[in-house]
Backbone as numpy.savetxt, mean C-alpha at the origin, in Angstrom:
# Nx Ny Nz CAx CAy CAz Cx Cy Cz
17.09 -16.93 7.19 15.84 -17.64 6.89 15.78 -17.99 5.41
15.35 -19.20 5.09 15.22 -19.62 3.70 14.27 -18.69 2.97
14.71 -18.23 1.78 13.92 -17.25 1.04 12.55 -17.78 0.67
12.46 -19.03 0.25 11.17 -19.60 -0.14 10.21 -19.65 1.05
10.75 -20.02 2.22 9.90 -20.04 3.41 9.43 -18.64 3.75
10.35 -17.66 3.62 10.00 -16.28 3.92 8.89 -15.78 3.01
9.01 -16.04 1.72 7.99 -15.61 0.78 6.66 -16.30 1.06
6.70 -17.59 1.34 5.47 -18.34 1.61 4.78 -17.81 2.86
5.57 -17.52 3.90 5.00 -16.99 5.13 4.31 -15.67 4.87
4.98 -14.80 4.14 4.40 -13.49 3.86 3.16 -13.59 2.99
3.19 -14.51 2.03 2.02 -14.71 1.18 0.81 -15.13 1.99
1.01 -16.04 2.93 -0.10 -16.47 3.78 -0.67 -15.29 4.57
0.21 -14.40 5.00 -0.24 -13.26 5.77 -1.14 -12.35 4.96
-0.71 -12.01 3.73 -1.53 -11.05 3.00 -2.79 -11.70 2.44
-2.76 -13.01 2.13 -3.99 -13.67 1.67 -5.04 -13.66 2.79
-4.58 -13.81 4.01 -5.51 -13.87 5.14 -6.23 -12.56 5.37
-5.59 -11.42 5.01 -6.20 -10.13 5.32 -6.75 -9.40 4.12
-6.45 -9.84 2.93 -6.72 -9.02 1.75 -8.19 -8.89 1.40
-9.06 -9.70 1.99 -10.48 -9.61 1.67 -11.29 -8.90 2.74
-10.64 -8.24 3.68 -11.36 -7.67 4.81 -11.73 -6.21 4.64
-11.50 -5.62 3.47 -11.81 -4.24 3.26 -12.93 -4.13 2.24
-13.94 -3.27 2.51 -15.02 -3.06 1.57 -15.21 -1.58 1.32
-15.87 -1.26 0.22 -16.14 0.12 -0.14 -17.48 0.14 -0.84
-18.21 1.22 -0.72 -19.50 1.34 -1.37 -19.36 1.13 -2.87
-20.23 0.30 -3.45 -20.10 -0.06 -4.85 -20.16 1.15 -5.76
-20.99 2.15 -5.42 -21.11 3.33 -6.26 -20.34 4.49 -5.65
-19.12 4.21 -5.21 -18.36 5.21 -4.46 -18.08 6.47 -5.26
-18.09 6.38 -6.62 -17.83 7.57 -7.40 -18.93 8.61 -7.22
-20.08 8.21 -6.68 -21.18 9.14 -6.45 -21.14 9.72 -5.04
-20.22 9.27 -4.22 -20.10 9.72 -2.84 -19.30 11.02 -2.80
-19.64 11.89 -1.86 -18.88 13.12 -1.69 -17.67 12.85 -0.81
-16.51 13.32 -1.27 -15.28 13.16 -0.53 -14.85 14.51 0.04
-14.18 14.46 1.17 -13.74 15.69 1.83 -12.24 15.59 2.12
-11.48 16.61 1.72 -10.06 16.66 2.00 -9.84 16.80 3.51
-8.73 16.24 3.99 -8.50 16.13 5.43 -7.51 17.15 5.99
-6.92 17.97 5.11 -6.03 19.03 5.59 -4.68 18.51 6.06
-4.13 19.21 7.04 -2.81 18.88 7.56 -2.92 18.00 8.81
-1.89 17.20 9.02 -1.80 16.45 10.28 -1.37 17.41 11.38
-2.11 17.41 12.47 -1.81 18.29 13.59 -1.69 17.46 14.87
-1.08 18.05 15.87 -0.86 17.34 17.12 -2.18 16.92 17.76
-3.20 17.74 17.63 -4.48 17.41 18.27 -5.20 16.26 17.60
-4.78 15.87 16.39 -5.39 14.72 15.72 -4.77 13.40 16.16
-3.65 13.46 16.88 -2.95 12.24 17.29 -3.55 11.72 18.59
-4.05 10.48 18.62 -4.70 9.94 19.83 -3.74 9.84 21.02
-4.32 9.76 22.20 -3.53 9.77 23.43 -2.69 8.52 23.62
-3.06 7.39 22.96 -2.31 6.15 23.17 -1.15 5.97 22.20
-0.80 7.02 21.48 0.28 6.94 20.49 1.62 7.30 21.12
2.64 6.47 20.87 4.02 6.78 21.27 4.61 7.73 20.25
5.15 8.84 20.70 5.63 9.86 19.76 6.92 9.46 19.06
7.67 8.51 19.63 8.89 8.09 18.93 8.57 7.25 17.69
7.46 6.50 17.75 7.08 5.64 16.62 5.85 6.15 15.88
5.12 7.10 16.48 3.83 7.57 15.96 2.86 6.40 15.80
2.89 5.50 16.76 2.04 4.30 16.71 1.77 3.83 18.13
0.96 2.77 18.25 0.55 2.27 19.57 1.62 1.46 20.27
2.66 1.07 19.55 3.81 0.40 20.15 5.02 1.31 20.00
5.95 1.29 20.96 7.13 2.15 20.86 8.08 1.69 19.77
8.98 2.58 19.40 9.98 2.26 18.38 10.96 1.22 18.92
11.26 0.23 18.11 12.23 -0.80 18.48 13.63 -0.23 18.34
14.46 -0.46 19.34 15.86 -0.03 19.30 16.76 -1.23 19.01
17.66 -1.07 18.08 18.52 -2.18 17.66 19.27 -2.79 18.84
19.76 -1.95 19.74 20.58 -2.44 20.85 19.78 -3.34 21.79
18.46 -3.25 21.75 17.62 -4.06 22.63 17.32 -5.44 22.05
17.72 -5.69 20.79 17.39 -6.93 20.12 18.49 -7.97 20.28
18.12 -9.24 20.17 19.13 -10.29 20.14 19.72 -10.37 18.74
20.58 -11.34 18.51 21.28 -11.43 17.22 20.30 -11.60 16.06
19.30 -12.45 16.25 18.29 -12.66 15.19 17.56 -11.35 14.90
17.19 -10.65 15.96 16.49 -9.39 15.79 17.35 -8.34 15.13
18.62 -8.28 15.49 19.51 -7.30 14.88 19.73 -7.59 13.40
19.78 -8.86 13.04 19.90 -9.20 11.62 18.66 -8.74 10.85
17.49 -8.93 11.46 16.25 -8.46 10.82 16.25 -6.95 10.71
16.67 -6.28 11.77 16.76 -4.82 11.77 17.66 -4.33 10.65
18.81 -4.97 10.50 19.78 -4.56 9.48 19.33 -4.90 8.07
18.39 -5.82 7.95 17.82 -6.11 6.63 17.14 -4.87 6.07
16.52 -4.09 6.93 15.82 -2.87 6.51 16.71 -1.63 6.60
17.36 -1.44 7.73 18.10 -0.20 7.97 19.50 -0.33 7.37
19.54 -0.14 6.07 20.79 -0.18 5.31 20.56 0.55 3.98
21.61 0.94 3.30 21.45 1.71 2.06 20.63 0.97 1.02
19.77 1.71 0.33 19.01 1.18 -0.79 17.66 0.61 -0.45
17.26 0.64 0.81 15.97 0.06 1.20 14.89 1.12 1.42
15.29 2.38 1.53 14.35 3.43 1.89 14.27 3.67 3.39
14.98 2.85 4.16 14.97 2.98 5.61 16.38 3.25 6.14
17.18 3.93 5.35 18.56 4.18 5.74 18.67 4.94 7.07
17.70 5.81 7.34 17.78 6.65 8.54 17.07 6.04 9.74
16.46 4.86 9.56 15.80 4.21 10.68 14.41 3.72 10.33
13.84 2.95 11.24 12.53 2.37 11.02 11.43 3.41 11.17
10.33 3.20 10.46 9.15 4.04 10.61 7.96 3.27 10.04
6.78 3.78 10.33 5.57 3.24 9.73 5.36 1.77 10.04
4.82 1.02 9.09 4.49 -0.39 9.35 5.71 -1.24 9.67
6.84 -0.96 9.03 8.04 -1.76 9.32 8.45 -1.61 10.77
8.28 -0.41 11.31 8.58 -0.20 12.72 7.76 -1.09 13.63
6.52 -1.36 13.22 5.66 -2.25 14.00 6.05 -3.71 13.77
6.35 -4.08 12.54 6.74 -5.47 12.26 7.97 -5.88 13.05
8.86 -4.91 13.33 10.11 -5.27 13.99 9.89 -5.71 15.44
8.70 -5.56 15.97 8.39 -6.16 17.26 8.32 -7.68 17.14
8.20 -8.19 15.91 8.32 -9.62 15.63 9.38 -9.74 14.53
10.66 -9.72 14.89 11.72 -9.62 13.89 11.70 -10.71 12.83
11.34 -11.93 13.20 11.32 -13.01 12.21 10.27 -12.72 11.15
9.12 -12.25 11.57 8.09 -11.87 10.60 8.59 -10.73 9.72
9.18 -9.71 10.34 9.66 -8.56 9.57 10.65 -8.99 8.50
11.57 -9.87 8.86 12.57 -10.32 7.89 11.92 -11.15 6.78
10.92 -11.95 7.15 10.24 -12.77 6.15 9.52 -11.91 5.12
8.94 -10.81 5.57 8.19 -9.94 4.67 9.10 -9.20 3.69
10.35 -9.01 4.05 11.25 -8.18 3.24 11.37 -8.69 1.80
11.57 -9.99 1.62 11.73 -10.52 0.27 10.47 -10.31 -0.57
9.31 -10.46 0.05 8.06 -10.21 -0.66 7.98 -8.75 -1.07
8.29 -7.84 -0.15 8.29 -6.41 -0.46 9.18 -6.10 -1.65
10.39 -6.63 -1.63 11.33 -6.33 -2.71 10.85 -6.88 -4.05
10.25 -8.06 -4.01 9.76 -8.66 -5.26 8.61 -7.87 -5.86
7.56 -7.63 -5.07 6.36 -7.04 -5.67 6.52 -5.56 -5.92
7.37 -4.89 -5.16 7.52 -3.44 -5.35 8.63 -3.07 -6.32
9.71 -3.83 -6.34 10.86 -3.44 -7.15 11.36 -4.52 -8.11
10.94 -5.76 -7.92 11.59 -6.86 -8.63 10.84 -7.43 -9.80
9.86 -6.70 -10.35 9.08 -7.20 -11.48 9.31 -6.30 -12.70
8.94 -6.78 -13.89 9.21 -6.00 -15.10 8.47 -4.67 -15.20
7.30 -4.53 -14.57 6.57 -3.27 -14.68 7.35 -2.14 -14.01
7.22 -0.94 -14.57 7.99 0.18 -14.04 7.32 0.75 -12.79
8.02 1.69 -12.14 7.52 2.25 -10.89 6.25 3.07 -11.09
6.07 3.64 -12.25 4.84 4.39 -12.53 3.63 3.48 -12.38
3.68 2.30 -12.96 2.56 1.36 -12.86 2.47 0.75 -11.47
3.61 0.51 -10.87 3.60 -0.02 -9.50 2.90 0.95 -8.56
3.24 2.23 -8.67 2.61 3.22 -7.80 1.13 3.38 -8.12
0.74 3.21 -9.38 -0.68 3.25 -9.73 -1.44 2.15 -9.00
-0.88 0.96 -8.95 -1.51 -0.15 -8.24 -1.58 0.13 -6.74
-0.50 0.66 -6.18 -0.48 0.96 -4.75 -1.54 2.01 -4.40
-1.63 3.07 -5.21 -2.64 4.09 -4.96 -4.04 3.52 -5.11
-4.24 2.68 -6.11 -5.57 2.07 -6.31 -5.95 1.22 -5.10
-4.99 0.50 -4.55 -5.24 -0.29 -3.35 -5.57 0.60 -2.17
-4.75 1.65 -1.97 -4.98 2.55 -0.84 -6.34 3.22 -0.91
-6.78 3.57 -2.13 -8.09 4.19 -2.27 -9.21 3.21 -1.93
-9.09 1.98 -2.40 -10.15 1.00 -2.15 -10.33 0.70 -0.67
-9.24 0.77 0.09 -9.34 0.49 1.52 -9.33 1.77 2.35
-9.34 2.92 1.65 -9.38 4.24 2.29 -8.33 4.37 3.39
-7.09 4.07 3.03 -6.00 4.13 4.01 -5.21 5.42 3.81
-5.37 6.32 4.76 -4.77 7.65 4.65 -3.25 7.61 4.64
-2.66 6.84 5.56 -1.19 6.78 5.65 -0.61 6.28 4.33
-1.16 5.20 3.84 -0.64 4.58 2.62 -0.74 5.54 1.44
-1.91 6.17 1.29 -2.08 7.10 0.18 -1.14 8.30 0.31
-1.11 8.91 1.48 -0.31 10.12 1.67 1.18 9.85 1.48
1.61 8.65 1.80 3.01 8.28 1.56 3.30 8.08 0.09
2.32 7.60 -0.67 2.61 7.16 -2.04 2.18 8.11 -3.14
1.30 9.07 -2.85 0.98 10.02 -3.93 2.23 10.77 -4.39
3.07 11.31 -3.49 4.30 11.95 -3.96 5.23 10.99 -4.71
5.29 9.73 -4.28 6.13 8.75 -4.97 5.59 8.48 -6.37
4.28 8.43 -6.50 3.66 8.23 -7.82 3.97 9.40 -8.74
3.88 10.61 -8.21 4.21 11.79 -9.01 5.67 11.75 -9.45
6.55 11.38 -8.53 7.99 11.30 -8.86 8.27 10.22 -9.90
7.45 9.17 -9.92 7.62 8.09 -10.88 7.00 8.40 -12.24
6.38 9.57 -12.36 5.84 9.99 -13.65 4.36 9.74 -13.85
3.64 9.33 -12.81 2.21 9.10 -12.95 1.50 10.44 -13.05
0.71 10.60 -14.09 0.06 11.87 -14.37 -0.96 12.21 -13.29
-1.03 13.50 -12.93 -1.93 13.92 -11.86 -3.39 13.66 -12.23
-3.75 13.78 -13.51 -5.13 13.50 -13.91 -5.51 12.05 -13.61
-4.55 11.14 -13.77 -4.81 9.73 -13.45 -4.93 9.55 -11.95
-4.06 10.22 -11.21 -4.13 10.15 -9.74 -5.50 10.62 -9.26
-6.04 11.66 -9.89 -7.35 12.18 -9.48 -8.46 11.18 -9.78
-8.35 10.43 -10.87 -9.34 9.40 -11.17 -9.39 8.38 -10.04
-8.22 7.97 -9.59 -8.14 6.98 -8.52 -8.58 7.60 -7.19
-8.08 8.79 -6.91 -8.34 9.45 -5.62 -9.83 9.61 -5.36
-10.57 9.99 -6.39 -12.01 10.22 -6.21 -12.84 9.07 -6.76
-12.19 7.99 -7.05 -12.83 6.76 -7.54 -13.85 7.06 -8.66
-13.38 7.77 -9.65 -14.26 8.19 -10.74 -14.67 7.01 -11.61
-15.86 7.11 -12.17 -16.39 6.09 -13.07 -15.60 6.15 -14.38
-14.85 5.11 -14.68 -14.00 5.13 -15.87 -14.79 5.02 -17.16
-16.05 4.63 -17.08 -16.88 4.52 -18.29 -17.37 5.88 -18.78
-17.26 6.91 -17.95 -17.77 8.22 -18.34 -16.69 9.29 -18.38
-15.44 8.86 -18.43 -14.33 9.81 -18.44 -14.02 10.31 -19.85
-13.61 11.57 -19.98 -13.04 12.02 -21.25 -11.65 11.40 -21.42
-11.08 11.45 -22.61 -9.71 10.92 -22.79 -8.73 11.62 -21.84
-7.86 10.83 -21.23 -6.84 11.35 -20.32 -5.48 10.90 -20.81
-4.57 11.83 -20.91 -3.23 11.53 -21.38 -2.57 10.48 -20.50
-2.10 9.41 -21.11 -1.40 8.36 -20.37 -2.29 7.31 -19.75
-3.60 7.51 -19.84 -4.53 6.58 -19.19 -5.08 5.63 -20.25
-4.21 4.72 -20.66 -4.54 3.78 -21.71 -5.08 2.47 -21.18
-5.08 1.46 -22.05 -5.65 0.17 -21.69 -4.96 -0.45 -20.49
-3.65 -0.36 -20.44 -2.91 -0.95 -19.33 -3.30 -0.29 -18.01
-3.26 1.03 -17.98 -3.56 1.76 -16.75 -5.01 1.52 -16.31
-5.94 1.59 -17.24 -7.34 1.38 -16.90 -7.59 -0.04 -16.39
-6.93 -1.00 -17.00 -7.10 -2.38 -16.55 -6.55 -2.58 -15.14
-5.42 -1.96 -14.84 -4.86 -2.08 -13.49 -5.79 -1.49 -12.44
-6.36 -0.33 -12.73 -7.27 0.30 -11.78 -8.52 -0.56 -11.60
-9.10 -1.01 -12.71 -10.32 -1.81 -12.63 -10.08 -3.14 -11.94
-8.97 -3.79 -12.27 -8.65 -5.07 -11.64 -8.49 -4.90 -10.13
-7.80 -3.85 -9.72 -7.59 -3.63 -8.29 -8.90 -3.33 -7.59
-9.74 -2.51 -8.22 -11.05 -2.23 -7.63 -11.85 -3.51 -7.40
-11.88 -4.35 -8.39 -12.66 -5.58 -8.27 -12.02 -6.55 -7.29
-10.71 -6.67 -7.34 -9.99 -7.59 -6.46 -10.23 -7.26 -4.99
-10.21 -5.98 -4.66 -10.34 -5.57 -3.26 -11.79 -5.44 -2.83
-12.63 -4.88 -3.70 -13.95 -4.43 -3.26 -15.12 -5.29 -3.70
-14.92 -6.16 -4.66 -16.02 -6.99 -5.14 -15.87 -8.43 -4.65
-16.94 -9.21 -4.78 -16.87 -10.61 -4.35 -15.90 -11.41 -5.20
-15.77 -11.04 -6.46 -14.81 -11.72 -7.34 -14.43 -10.78 -8.47
-13.31 -11.09 -9.10 -12.90 -10.36 -10.30 -13.72 -10.90 -11.46
-14.33 -10.01 -12.22 -15.19 -10.45 -13.33 -14.38 -11.18 -14.39
-15.05 -12.03 -15.13 -14.39 -12.78 -16.20 -13.80 -11.84 -17.23
-14.52 -10.76 -17.55 -14.05 -9.83 -18.57 -12.78 -9.11 -18.11
-12.79 -8.66 -16.86 -11.61 -7.96 -16.34 -10.42 -8.91 -16.23
-10.67 -10.13 -15.77 -9.58 -11.10 -15.67 -9.00 -11.42 -17.04
-9.87 -11.61 -18.04 -9.39 -11.95 -19.38 -8.50 -10.84 -19.94
-8.90 -9.61 -19.72 -8.10 -8.50 -20.21 -6.76 -8.43 -19.47
-6.80 -8.64 -18.14 -5.58 -8.56 -17.35 -4.60 -9.68 -17.71
-5.10 -10.88 -17.88 -4.21 -11.99 -18.20 -3.63 -11.83 -19.59
-4.38 -11.24 -20.50 -3.88 -10.98 -21.84 -2.77 -9.94 -21.82
-2.91 -8.93 -20.98 -1.92 -7.85 -20.92 -0.68 -8.22 -20.14
-0.84 -8.97 -19.05 0.27 -9.17 -18.11 0.75 -10.61 -18.01
-0.01 -11.57 -18.51 0.40 -12.97 -18.41 0.23 -13.50 -17.00
0.44 -14.80 -16.85 0.24 -15.44 -15.56 1.16 -14.92 -14.48
2.46 -14.89 -14.76 3.41 -14.43 -13.74 3.18 -12.97 -13.40
2.95 -12.17 -14.41 2.73 -10.75 -14.17 1.50 -10.50 -13.32
0.43 -11.24 -13.59 -0.79 -11.02 -12.84 -0.66 -11.51 -11.40
0.03 -12.61 -11.20 0.28 -13.08 -9.83 1.08 -12.03 -9.06
2.07 -11.43 -9.71 2.85 -10.38 -9.05 1.98 -9.17 -8.72
1.04 -8.82 -9.60 0.13 -7.71 -9.32 -0.74 -8.03 -8.11
-1.28 -9.25 -8.06 -2.06 -9.66 -6.89 -1.19 -9.62 -5.64
0.05 -10.04 -5.77 0.97 -9.98 -4.64 1.19 -8.56 -4.15
1.29 -7.60 -5.08 1.48 -6.20 -4.70 0.25 -5.66 -3.97
-0.93 -5.96 -4.51 -2.18 -5.55 -3.85 -2.28 -6.19 -2.46
-1.97 -7.47 -2.38 -2.04 -8.17 -1.11 -1.05 -7.63 -0.09
0.17 -7.34 -0.55 1.18 -6.80 0.36 0.71 -5.48 0.96
0.13 -4.61 0.13 -0.30 -3.32 0.66 -1.58 -3.42 1.49
-2.34 -4.48 1.33 -3.41 -4.76 2.28 -2.83 -5.14 3.64
-1.76 -5.94 3.63 -1.09 -6.30 4.88 -0.49 -5.06 5.54
0.14 -4.21 4.74 0.65 -2.93 5.26 -0.48 -2.14 5.92
-1.61 -2.05 5.21 -2.74 -1.27 5.73 -3.30 -1.87 7.00
-3.36 -3.19 7.09 -3.85 -3.84 8.29 -2.93 -3.52 9.48
-1.63 -3.49 9.23 -0.67 -3.11 10.27 -0.89 -1.67 10.70
-1.03 -0.78 9.73 -1.27 0.63 10.04 -2.54 0.81 10.86
-3.56 0.04 10.53 -4.84 0.14 11.23 -4.74 -0.42 12.65
-4.15 -1.58 12.80 -4.08 -2.22 14.12 -3.31 -1.37 15.12
-2.22 -0.77 14.67 -1.36 -0.01 15.56 -1.57 1.50 15.42
-2.61 1.88 14.67 -3.02 3.27 14.51 -1.83 4.17 14.17
-1.03 3.74 13.19 0.17 4.49 12.82 -0.23 5.83 12.22
0.39 6.89 12.70 0.03 8.26 12.33 1.02 8.86 11.34
0.51 9.75 10.51 1.39 10.56 9.67 2.06 11.62 10.56
3.27 12.06 10.20 3.96 13.06 11.02 3.20 14.39 11.07
3.30 15.06 12.20 2.69 16.38 12.35 3.29 17.33 11.31
2.42 18.11 10.68 2.87 19.08 9.69 2.84 18.58 8.26
2.51 17.29 8.07 2.39 16.76 6.72 0.93 16.81 6.26
0.74 16.88 4.96 -0.60 16.98 4.42 -1.23 15.59 4.31
-2.48 15.49 4.72 -3.24 14.26 4.58 -3.90 14.32 3.21
-3.38 13.55 2.26 -3.70 13.75 0.85 -4.92 12.98 0.37
-5.38 12.01 1.14 -6.51 11.19 0.68 -7.82 11.77 1.20
-8.71 12.20 0.31 -10.03 12.67 0.77 -10.86 11.48 1.26
-11.65 11.72 2.28 -12.48 10.69 2.87 -13.96 10.99 2.61
-14.78 9.96 2.70 -16.20 10.13 2.50 -16.76 11.07 3.56
-17.53 12.06 3.11 -18.13 13.03 4.05 -19.17 12.34 4.91
-19.28 12.78 6.15 -20.29 12.24 7.07 -21.69 12.70 6.63
C-alpha cells in the first residue's frame, strides 16, 4: 500500500474519533479510586480468552496473502509484537488493510519524531487520563517509567492535578507542563486556548505540533478500538489508572 495513502487513511480515522471523549472540567476536585488487580471475575462473559476481547485472535494461517503481509508488518522484530498480536492491533487485524495502513502512522507519531520517548510517553499518559482508558494507561505507565518520566509527574497526570497550584516538581518544566495542558485542552475542551496554542507552537513549531496532535489522535483511535471490542488487561496484572469514585 502506498505510504501516503496509508497515512492519510489513518489520519482520517483518528480525526473522526478524537473529539468523542469528555471529562469533567474540574476533574482535579473529583475523588479517584484505585482499581486493584485484574481478576478473572472482572472479565465479561462475551470475551474470547485467546484475544481478551470481543473478537477472537486472528491466526496468520487463516489469512490470504494481503492479510499475511499485514500480519507480518507487525509480528516481526523491532515492532513490540515479536511474540504475536495483542490488544488493539489484534482487533485491527480483522481488517488487515486498515491494520497495515495504521502502522506507518504509529511508527511516525510514536517513534519517528525528534521528541524523546520520555515526552512521547507523557503525551500518551495525558491522553489516556483525559479519556479514562484503563488499558492504555496500564500499558504505558511502566513504559513511561522506563523512559525516565518522573513518578511525581506521572502522579500529576494520573490524578489530573491543577498545575496552577503545584509546588515545584523536578523535571516538570515548561515543555512538560505545556504538553499536559495542550493535551487536556485538545481532548477535553471545545478548543485549544490561544494562550496554550501560542506557547505550544513556540516550543514545538508547526511540524512538531502536528506530530503531537497526531500522537494524541492515534491514541484516541487506539482507545476507541479498546472500547468497542472491550479489550481486557491480562489476569494478574495491576490496573494502574484510578477511576472516578461512584
